[in-house]
C-alpha positions as a Python dict, from the first residue, in 0.01 Angstrom:
ca = {
    (1, 'X'): (0, 0, 0),
    (2, 'X'): (23, -55, -379),
    (3, 'X'): (-209, -36, -656),
    (4, 'X'): (-384, 127, -962),
    (5, 'X'): (-608, 407, -1047),
    (6, 'X'): (-708, 438, -1341),
    (7, 'X'): (-1098, 542, -1312),
    (8, 'X'): (-943, 857, -1231),
    (9, 'X'): (-937, 996, -1582),
    (10, 'X'): (-1368, 1062, -1677),
    (11, 'X'): (-1402, 1161, -1239),
    (12, 'X'): (-1187, 1364, -1321),
    (13, 'X'): (-1289, 1550, -1668),
    (14, 'X'): (-1653, 1458, -1470),
    (15, 'X'): (-1621, 1686, -1222),
    (16, 'X'): (-1503, 1984, -1451),
    (17, 'X'): (-1782, 1999, -1632),
    (18, 'X'): (-1926, 1998, -1370),
    (19, 'X'): (-1772, 2340, -1225),
    (20, 'X'): (-1875, 2472, -1568),
    (21, 'X'): (-2245, 2480, -1477),
    (22, 'X'): (-2385, 2717, -1254),
    (23, 'X'): (-2593, 2438, -1152),
    (24, 'X'): (-2334, 2296, -917),
    (25, 'X'): (-2442, 2624, -605),
    (26, 'X'): (-2767, 2441, -592),
    (27, 'X'): (-2661, 2111, -577),
    (28, 'X'): (-2342, 2202, -350),
    (29, 'X'): (-2616, 2321, -147),
    (30, 'X'): (-2946, 2075, -92),
    (31, 'X'): (-2566, 1863, 8),
    (32, 'X'): (-2457, 2097, 262),
    (33, 'X'): (-2822, 2137, 391),
    (34, 'X'): (-2869, 1750, 421),
    (35, 'X'): (-2555, 1680, 571),
    (36, 'X'): (-2615, 1921, 845),
    (37, 'X'): (-2993, 1811, 914),
    (38, 'X'): (-2847, 1430, 944),
    (39, 'X'): (-2577, 1524, 1145),
    (40, 'X'): (-2561, 1871, 1300),
    (41, 'X'): (-2360, 2127, 1224),
    (42, 'X'): (-2008, 2061, 1366),
    (43, 'X'): (-1803, 2015, 1048),
    (44, 'X'): (-1549, 1843, 1315),
    (45, 'X'): (-1852, 1561, 1428),
    (46, 'X'): (-2016, 1514, 1102),
    (47, 'X'): (-1777, 1382, 839),
    (48, 'X'): (-2059, 1450, 576),
    (49, 'X'): (-2097, 1818, 583),
    (50, 'X'): (-1725, 1835, 632),
    (51, 'X'): (-1674, 1694, 334),
    (52, 'X'): (-1934, 1876, 171),
    (53, 'X'): (-1788, 2217, 325),
    (54, 'X'): (-1395, 2133, 155),
    (55, 'X'): (-1679, 2053, -172),
    (56, 'X'): (-1789, 2363, -199),
    (57, 'X'): (-1501, 2525, -120),
    (58, 'X'): (-1359, 2455, -376),
    (59, 'X'): (-1629, 2598, -605),
    (60, 'X'): (-1572, 2928, -461),
    (61, 'X'): (-1881, 2969, -294),
    (62, 'X'): (-1806, 3231, -12),
    (63, 'X'): (-1806, 3115, 364),
    (64, 'X'): (-2173, 3306, 395),
    (65, 'X'): (-2326, 3108, 143),
    (66, 'X'): (-2229, 2800, 355),
    (67, 'X'): (-2308, 2903, 646),
    (68, 'X'): (-2668, 2985, 553),
    (69, 'X'): (-2674, 2640, 364),
    (70, 'X'): (-2583, 2489, 694),
    (71, 'X'): (-2765, 2707, 894),
    (72, 'X'): (-3117, 2589, 710),
    (73, 'X'): (-3012, 2224, 730),
    (74, 'X'): (-2951, 2209, 1108),
    (75, 'X'): (-3291, 2409, 1254),
    (76, 'X'): (-3448, 2176, 961),
    (77, 'X'): (-3669, 2503, 763),
    (78, 'X'): (-3956, 2472, 576),
    (79, 'X'): (-3915, 2353, 282),
    (80, 'X'): (-3642, 2112, 335),
    (81, 'X'): (-3753, 1839, 307),
    (82, 'X'): (-3497, 1683, 93),
    (83, 'X'): (-3489, 1332, 43),
    (84, 'X'): (-3223, 1077, -87),
    (85, 'X'): (-3198, 806, -355),
    (86, 'X'): (-2973, 662, -592),
    (87, 'X'): (-3115, 469, -894),
    (88, 'X'): (-2854, 198, -1017),
    (89, 'X'): (-2891, 138, -1438),
    (90, 'X'): (-2697, -17, -1762),
    (91, 'X'): (-2511, 226, -2016),
    (92, 'X'): (-2416, 164, -2353),
    (93, 'X'): (-2277, -225, -2370),
    (94, 'X'): (-2361, -198, -2042),
    (95, 'X'): (-2126, -1, -1785),
    (96, 'X'): (-2269, 50, -1487),
    (97, 'X'): (-2316, 345, -1319),
    (98, 'X'): (-2476, 514, -1025),
    (99, 'X'): (-2731, 822, -970),
    (100, 'X'): (-2676, 953, -670),
    (101, 'X'): (-3031, 1179, -602),
    (102, 'X'): (-3147, 1507, -356),
    (103, 'X'): (-3506, 1506, -419),
    (104, 'X'): (-3874, 1652, -275),
    (105, 'X'): (-4047, 1401, -561),
    (106, 'X'): (-3944, 1089, -605),
    (107, 'X'): (-4121, 1001, -930),
    (108, 'X'): (-4056, 1280, -1037),
    (109, 'X'): (-3672, 1198, -1036),
    (110, 'X'): (-3707, 823, -1156),
    (111, 'X'): (-3955, 966, -1422),
    (112, 'X'): (-3660, 1221, -1575),
    (113, 'X'): (-3337, 956, -1412),
    (114, 'X'): (-3536, 686, -1588),
    (115, 'X'): (-3568, 894, -1978),
    (116, 'X'): (-3221, 1008, -1949),
    (117, 'X'): (-3146, 607, -1943),
    (118, 'X'): (-3359, 485, -2248),
    (119, 'X'): (-3330, 842, -2405),
    (120, 'X'): (-2899, 716, -2461),
    (121, 'X'): (-2977, 409, -2496),
    (122, 'X'): (-2901, 246, -2156),
    (123, 'X'): (-3155, 93, -1868),
    (124, 'X'): (-3294, 180, -1586),
    (125, 'X'): (-3158, -105, -1368),
    (126, 'X'): (-3314, -208, -1007),
    (127, 'X'): (-3187, -222, -642),
    (128, 'X'): (-2847, -366, -534),
    (129, 'X'): (-2819, -438, -978),
    (130, 'X'): (-2494, -287, -1051),
    (131, 'X'): (-2394, -114, -689),
    (132, 'X'): (-2181, -396, -542),
    (133, 'X'): (-1985, -261, -870),
    (134, 'X'): (-1893, -13, -610),
    (135, 'X'): (-1739, 75, -334),
    (136, 'X'): (-1814, 462, -113),
    (137, 'X'): (-1492, 586, 27),
    (138, 'X'): (-1283, 901, 15),
    (139, 'X'): (-990, 1006, -203),
    (140, 'X'): (-664, 1250, -192),
    (141, 'X'): (-456, 1236, -459),
    (142, 'X'): (-115, 1347, -350),
    (143, 'X'): (95, 1603, -562),
    (144, 'X'): (377, 1481, -804),
    (145, 'X'): (667, 1425, -606),
    (146, 'X'): (482, 1354, -247),
    (147, 'X'): (720, 1003, -166),
    (148, 'X'): (527, 687, -108),
    (149, 'X'): (734, 665, 268),
    (150, 'X'): (654, 1043, 311),
    (151, 'X'): (248, 960, 285),
    (152, 'X'): (262, 696, 450),
    (153, 'X'): (447, 884, 808),
    (154, 'X'): (236, 1175, 739),
    (155, 'X'): (-111, 977, 780),
    (156, 'X'): (-19, 669, 902),
    (157, 'X'): (-173, 747, 1229),
    (158, 'X'): (-535, 896, 1042),
    (159, 'X'): (-539, 554, 968),
    (160, 'X'): (-598, 551, 621),
    (161, 'X'): (-712, 145, 431),
    (162, 'X'): (-417, 188, 175),
    (163, 'X'): (-220, 439, -60),
    (164, 'X'): (-215, 349, -395),
    (165, 'X'): (99, 392, -673),
    (166, 'X'): (-168, 520, -998),
    (167, 'X'): (27, 497, -1347),
    (168, 'X'): (138, 833, -1352),
    (169, 'X'): (386, 794, -1027),
    (170, 'X'): (176, 967, -813),
    (171, 'X'): (-20, 838, -469),
    (172, 'X'): (-347, 838, -458),
    (173, 'X'): (-440, 770, -70),
    (174, 'X'): (-796, 602, 41),
    (175, 'X'): (-962, 612, 313),
    (176, 'X'): (-1299, 520, 430),
    (177, 'X'): (-1553, 830, 458),
    (178, 'X'): (-1528, 865, 807),
    (179, 'X'): (-1146, 885, 847),
    (180, 'X'): (-1130, 1113, 531),
    (181, 'X'): (-1149, 1449, 721),
    (182, 'X'): (-827, 1296, 984),
    (183, 'X'): (-615, 1182, 683),
    (184, 'X'): (-622, 1583, 486),
    (185, 'X'): (-627, 1759, 834),
    (186, 'X'): (-284, 1552, 870),
    (187, 'X'): (-234, 1558, 526),
    (188, 'X'): (-241, 1924, 640),
    (189, 'X'): (-18, 1954, 929),
    (190, 'X'): (262, 1788, 753),
    (191, 'X'): (223, 2062, 429),
    (192, 'X'): (64, 1794, 125),
    (193, 'X'): (-177, 1984, -49),
    (194, 'X'): (-393, 1745, -227),
    (195, 'X'): (-464, 1811, -634),
    (196, 'X'): (-817, 1645, -541),
    (197, 'X'): (-980, 1508, -266),
    (198, 'X'): (-1361, 1334, -228),
    (199, 'X'): (-1584, 1143, -93),
    (200, 'X'): (-1779, 949, -308),
    (201, 'X'): (-1850, 615, -479),
    (202, 'X'): (-1585, 441, -671),
    (203, 'X'): (-1563, 178, -880),
    (204, 'X'): (-1375, -137, -753),
    (205, 'X'): (-1289, -206, -1117),
    (206, 'X'): (-1390, -66, -1434),
    (207, 'X'): (-1489, -134, -1809),
    (208, 'X'): (-1199, 25, -2077),
    (209, 'X'): (-1382, 290, -2343),
    (210, 'X'): (-1118, 296, -2676),
    (211, 'X'): (-1422, 335, -2926),
    (212, 'X'): (-1466, 667, -3003),
    (213, 'X'): (-1772, 639, -3062),
    (214, 'X'): (-1883, 381, -2818),
    (215, 'X'): (-1748, 744, -2542),
    (216, 'X'): (-1949, 962, -2697),
    (217, 'X'): (-2247, 724, -2629),
    (218, 'X'): (-2149, 691, -2286),
    (219, 'X'): (-2105, 1077, -2218),
    (220, 'X'): (-2407, 1209, -2387),
    (221, 'X'): (-2565, 975, -2084),
    (222, 'X'): (-2325, 1078, -1849),
    (223, 'X'): (-2385, 1500, -1923),
    (224, 'X'): (-2796, 1380, -1925),
    (225, 'X'): (-2754, 1235, -1620),
    (226, 'X'): (-2619, 1530, -1436),
    (227, 'X'): (-2769, 1775, -1614),
    (228, 'X'): (-3094, 1694, -1376),
    (229, 'X'): (-3225, 1891, -1142),
    (230, 'X'): (-3216, 1641, -866),
    (231, 'X'): (-2911, 1460, -978),
    (232, 'X'): (-2624, 1507, -717),
    (233, 'X'): (-2298, 1264, -852),
    (234, 'X'): (-2321, 1005, -1156),
    (235, 'X'): (-2006, 800, -1111),
    (236, 'X'): (-1950, 506, -1366),
    (237, 'X'): (-1758, 225, -1408),
    (238, 'X'): (-1587, 314, -1779),
    (239, 'X'): (-1224, 408, -1816),
    (240, 'X'): (-1238, 618, -2103),
    (241, 'X'): (-827, 614, -2270),
    (242, 'X'): (-645, 915, -2290),
    (243, 'X'): (-647, 924, -2652),
    (244, 'X'): (-1036, 875, -2684),
    (245, 'X'): (-1108, 1155, -2455),
    (246, 'X'): (-842, 1382, -2701),
    (247, 'X'): (-1078, 1295, -3021),
    (248, 'X'): (-1382, 1378, -2834),
    (249, 'X'): (-1293, 1754, -2738),
}
């Protein structure tokens, strides 16, 4: 159960940027409410809600705020009729981009997403144009020093899909969305706290980006998409070289 996971650098970078934005709480609250409405208000019986709560807590949202969002969704409160939609497109030089949204006005959302793509040298694709390049998975990055044997022993009964060895030697546990909570609980029981964990779309393979100018163009598009109120998550198969990111900071 070994492999590589170079794509993580951009995902972690974007997560850090999002955490600095005031909009993150609104996006988290939307996800909590929709997850509770679709699967019920009990995290133990609703893997999507469990993941949303974990993410909200990681972003320092109070338990009271989380519970209000969950109660609102579980009660199907008026004014909470949000619709999920996913848009697919290509950025500069053809990198693949997936845009996950929650909206109460699909026409407005697709117009804003299309505008962002067009403004930064990309184009909005049709359904299925890039989705086949991504998989929905849970991923948990383990601290440095955790051995593969220890990780396997801790998570075996929780049935992860695989344990990948990153280029830096750290381990990343890959799960199905439904098994994510079980695996995270199993790691906690073994005294292992992941450095990063999430459920989302991840590229099956990546496109290396080594030119600073091209990286800047792609990042501007990703930033504009993530700044849209209706956008929850943006995922790309672009893999930015560390030295390129260092030049842009």
